[in-house]
C-alpha positions in Angstrom: -36.7 12.1 -66.5 -32.9 12.9 -66.5 -33.1 13.5 -62.7 -34.9 10.1 -62.2 -32.2 8.3 -64.4 -29.5 10.0 -62.4 -31.1 8.9 -59.1 -31.4 5.3 -60.3 -27.8 5.3 -61.4 -26.7 6.7 -58.1 -28.8 4.0 -56.2 -27.3 1.3 -58.4 -23.8 2.3 -57.3 -24.7 2.9 -53.7 -26.5 -0.5 -53.4 -23.1 -2.0 -53.4 -23.0 -0.8 -49.8 -25.2 -3.7 -48.8 -22.4 -6.0 -47.7 -22.2 -9.8 -47.7 -20.6 -9.8 -44.3 -23.6 -8.1 -42.7 -26.0 -10.4 -44.6 -24.2 -13.5 -43.3 -24.2 -12.2 -39.8 -28.0 -11.7 -39.7 -28.7 -15.0 -41.5 -26.5 -17.2 -39.3 -27.8 -15.5 -36.1 -31.5 -15.8 -36.9 -31.2 -19.4 -38.1 -28.9 -20.5 -35.3 -29.8 -23.4 -33.0 -30.0 -20.9 -30.2 -33.2 -19.6 -31.7 -34.8 -23.1 -31.4 -36.7 -22.9 -34.6 -38.5 -19.5 -33.8 -41.9 -21.0 -33.3 -44.5 -18.4 -32.4 -45.1 -18.2 -28.6 -41.9 -20.0 -27.6 -38.7 -18.8 -25.9 -36.9 -19.2 -29.2 -38.9 -16.6 -31.1 -38.4 -14.3 -28.1 -34.6 -14.5 -28.7 -35.1 -13.7 -32.4 -37.4 -10.7 -31.6 -34.8 -9.3 -29.2 -32.2 -9.5 -31.9 -34.4 -7.8 -34.5 -35.3 -5.1 -31.9 -31.6 -4.5 -31.1 -30.9 -4.0 -34.8 -33.8 -1.6 -35.3 -32.5 0.4 -32.3 -28.9 0.4 -33.6 -30.2 1.6 -37.0 -32.2 4.4 -35.4 -35.7 3.5 -36.4 -38.7 4.9 -34.6 -41.5 2.8 -33.0 -44.9 2.4 -34.7 -48.1 4.2 -33.8 -46.8 5.8 -30.7 -45.7 2.6 -29.1 -43.1 2.6 -26.4 -41.3 -0.3 -28.0 -41.0 -2.0 -31.4 -43.5 -4.8 -30.5 -47.0 -4.8 -31.7 -48.6 -7.1 -29.2 -51.8 -9.1 -29.4 -53.3 -12.3 -28.2 -54.6 -14.8 -30.7 -53.8 -18.4 -29.8 -53.6 -18.2 -26.0 -49.3 -18.0 -26.1 -49.0 -13.6 -26.4 -47.9 -12.8 -29.9 -46.2 -9.8 -31.4 -45.0 -8.4 -34.7 -41.8 -6.3 -34.6 -42.1 -3.0 -36.4 -39.6 -0.2 -37.0 -40.4 3.1 -38.7 -38.3 5.3 -40.9 -40.3 8.5 -41.1 -40.8 10.1 -44.5 -40.4 13.7 -45.5 -42.9 15.4 -48.0 -45.2 12.3 -47.9 -44.7 11.0 -44.4 -48.4 10.0 -44.1 -48.0 7.6 -47.0 -46.4 4.3 -46.2 -44.3 1.6 -47.8 -44.2 -1.8 -46.0 -41.1 -3.9 -46.2 -41.7 -7.2 -44.5 -40.8 -10.8 -43.8 -42.0 -13.4 -41.2 -39.5 -14.2 -38.4 -41.3 -17.3 -37.1 -40.8 -20.9 -38.2 -41.7 -24.4 -37.0 -39.7 -24.8 -33.8 -38.3 -28.1 -32.6 -39.3 -31.5 -33.9 -40.2 -34.4 -31.6 -38.0 -36.6 -33.8 -34.4 -36.3 -34.6 -32.9 -36.7 -38.1 -29.2 -37.4 -38.1 -28.9 -35.9 -34.7 -30.9 -32.7 -35.6 -34.3 -31.7 -34.2 -34.4 -28.0 -34.9 -36.2 -26.4 -37.8 -33.7 -23.6 -38.3 -35.8 -22.0 -41.1 -32.8 -20.4 -42.7 -34.3 -19.9 -46.1 -37.9 -19.8 -44.7 -37.6 -17.0 -43.6 -34.5 -15.9 -41.9 -33.3 -14.9 -45.4 -36.3 -12.5 -45.7 -35.8 -11.0 -42.3 -32.1 -10.6 -43.1 -33.2 -8.5 -46.1 -35.6 -6.4 -44.0 -32.7 -5.6 -41.6 -30.3 -4.8 -44.4 -32.8 -2.6 -46.2 -33.6 -0.7 -43.0 -30.0 0.1 -42.5 -29.5 1.0 -46.2 -32.5 3.4 -46.5 -31.8 5.0 -43.1 -28.3 5.9 -44.3 -29.5 7.0 -47.7 -32.1 9.3 -46.3 -34.0 9.7 -49.5 -37.5 8.4 -48.5 -40.2 10.9 -49.1 -42.7 8.3 -47.9 -42.5 6.6 -44.5 -41.3 3.0 -44.5 -42.5 0.4 -42.1 -40.0 -2.4 -41.6 -42.0 -5.4 -40.2 -41.0 -8.8 -39.0 -44.4 -10.7 -38.9 -45.1 -13.4 -36.4 -47.1 -16.6 -36.8 -47.0 -16.7 -40.6 -46.6 -20.5 -40.4 -49.8 -20.7 -38.4 -51.9 -19.0 -41.1 -50.7 -15.4 -41.6 -51.8 -14.5 -38.1 -49.4 -11.7 -37.5 -49.9 -9.9 -40.8 -53.6 -10.4 -40.6 -53.6 -8.7 -37.2 -51.5 -5.8 -38.5 -54.0 -5.3 -41.3 -56.7 -4.7 -38.8 -54.8 -1.9 -37.1 -54.0 0.4 -40.1 -55.7 2.5 -42.7 -54.9 0.5 -45.8 -55.6 3.4 -48.1 -52.4 5.1 -46.7 -50.2 2.0 -47.6 -48.9 2.6 -51.1 -47.2 -0.7 -51.5 -46.2 -3.9 -49.6 -42.8 -5.5 -50.4 -42.7 -8.9 -48.8 -39.6 -11.0 -49.0 -39.5 -14.8 -48.6 -37.0 -17.5 -49.3 -34.3 -15.6 -51.2 -31.4 -17.9 -50.3 -31.2 -20.1 -53.4 -30.7 -19.3 -57.1 -33.8 -19.0 -59.1 -34.6 -21.3 -62.1 -34.0 -18.3 -64.3 -30.4 -18.1 -63.4 -28.0 -15.8 -61.5 -29.2 -12.3 -60.6 -32.9 -13.1 -61.0 -35.9 -13.3 -58.8 -39.7 -13.8 -59.2 -42.7 -12.0 -57.9 -46.0 -13.4 -56.8 -49.2 -11.9 -58.2 -47.3 -10.2 -61.0 -50.4 -9.6 -63.1 -52.6 -8.2 -60.3 -51.0 -4.7 -60.4 -48.3 -2.8 -62.2 -46.0 -3.2 -59.2 -43.8 -5.7 -61.1 -43.5 -3.4 -64.1 -42.3 -0.5 -61.9 -39.6 -2.8 -60.4 -38.5 -3.9 -63.9 -38.3 -0.3 -65.0 -36.1 0.6 -62.1 -33.9 -2.4 -62.6 -33.3 -1.7 -66.3 -29.5 -1.7 -67.0 -28.7 -3.2 -63.6 -28.0 -6.7 -64.9 -30.7 -8.0 -62.5 -34.1 -9.3 -63.8 -37.4 -9.8 -62.2 -39.9 -12.4 -63.5 -43.5 -13.3 -62.8 -44.1 -16.2 -60.4 -43.5 -19.5 -62.4 -45.3 -21.6 -59.7 -48.9 -20.3 -60.1 -50.4 -23.6 -59.2 -48.9 -23.2 -55.7 -51.0 -20.1 -55.2 -48.1 -18.4 -53.4 -49.6 -15.0 -53.8 -52.2 -16.0 -51.2 -49.9 -18.0 -48.9 -47.5 -15.4 -47.7 -47.9 -12.2 -45.6 -48.4 -10.0 -48.7 -51.9 -11.6 -48.9 -53.0 -9.9 -45.7 -52.5 -6.5 -47.2 -53.5 -7.4 -50.8 -57.0 -8.4 -49.6 -57.3 -4.8 -48.3 -56.5 -3.4 -51.8 -52.8 -2.8 -51.2 -50.5 -3.7 -54.1 -48.5 -6.1 -52.0 -46.4 -8.8 -53.5 -43.7 -11.3 -52.4 -40.1 -11.5 -53.8 -38.5 -14.9 -53.9 -35.8 -16.8 -55.7 -36.2 -20.4 -54.5 -37.3 -23.2 -56.8 -40.2 -24.1 -54.6 -41.4 -27.0 -56.7 -38.1 -29.0 -56.3 -36.6 -27.5 -53.1 -35.5 -30.5 -50.9 -35.3 -28.4 -47.7 -38.6 -26.6 -47.6 -40.2 -27.1 -44.1 -37.5 -29.7 -43.4 -34.9 -29.9 -40.6 -32.3 -29.5 -43.3 -33.2 -25.8 -44.0 -29.9 -24.6 -42.5 -27.9 -21.5 -43.2 -24.9 -23.4 -44.5 -27.0 -24.5 -47.5 -27.8 -21.0 -48.6 -26.0 -18.8 -51.1 -25.0 -15.5 -49.4 -24.2 -13.9 -52.8 -27.7 -14.7 -54.0 -29.3 -13.1 -50.9 -27.0 -10.1 -51.1 -27.6 -9.5 -54.8 -31.4 -9.9 -54.4 -31.4 -7.3 -51.5 -29.5 -4.9 -53.7 -32.0 -5.4 -56.5 -35.0 -4.8 -54.2 -33.4 -1.6 -52.9 -33.0 -0.4 -56.5 -36.3 -1.8 -57.7 -38.5 0.0 -55.1 -36.7 3.3 -55.1 -39.4 5.2 -57.2 -42.0 4.0 -54.6 -39.8 5.1 -51.7 -39.0 8.5 -53.2 -42.7 9.2 -54.0 -42.4 9.1 -57.8 -44.5 6.0 -58.4 -47.6 4.5 -56.7 -48.7 1.1 -58.0 -52.3 0.5 -58.9 -54.5 -0.9 -56.1 -55.4 -4.6 -56.1 -58.9 -5.9 -56.4 -59.7 -9.4 -55.3 -62.9 -11.4 -55.6 -64.8 -12.4 -52.4 -63.8 -16.0 -53.1 -60.2 -15.1 -53.4 -60.3 -13.0 -50.2 -61.8 -16.0 -48.4 -59.2 -18.4 -49.7 -61.5 -20.2 -52.1 -60.8 -21.0 -55.7 -63.0 -19.7 -58.4 -65.7 -22.1 -59.5 -65.6 -23.2 -63.1 -68.5 -22.1 -65.2 
């Protein structure tokens, strides 16, 4: 127990090495007009993929499943699609995997301009999440404490119905995936106040309680999803793994019920709080450490057939 507490304290101090400058660089690059809204199957998302690949290479991640590159290619809608996956191989438990993910696609370019703007930059949704994936990849590579292997994944075509993450789910042995950490829309302060985030599907596993345990004393707090009527647990890429039994959940901070920029042309990087993104990334790094180092394994998730097929439960 003393060793674990020491490790947590050490991580809390070292998490300060996730710098705001790097966070801002990733965010403003991925959400720039040059990326043309990152719609799946367009030249814009190709530019985003090249950027993510270059960062994975710079960090020193390996490719997934023996591939020659970081792309997991497949054909689904007729324009080729691909997830971008980097691997940080584990040590004593390298055949057990932790997935850290976000979707890098968005809505592309609008046919109508609003105040001279026609590009859906998707800064919060979900350049902020991909920024977190890249920052965490660099952080854990440098820390070199992962007993389990980590898959850092930028999923494609989430906006088209979780297409990229659903495909990924068909290519893996889900029993070997210990946990899925999905990150979406962490660019604005949560309704709970500074240094807080919320987690989808909190009551479906003990994943959230493990995070809260690891965050104790850090000054950062995690809450259950306050927007249960939005069914967000089933609407982000965590769902593709959760339906396979993986304890996969999504971290977010945005007040989704009142956010004026969600799926709007106004979702620009200038509107986001770099400090909120940075502090949330630090909290995720600390919160998942006992899963990364092999200490904890969240309970598996069980979904009903109706839930897996996207239907609501019928009232008795």
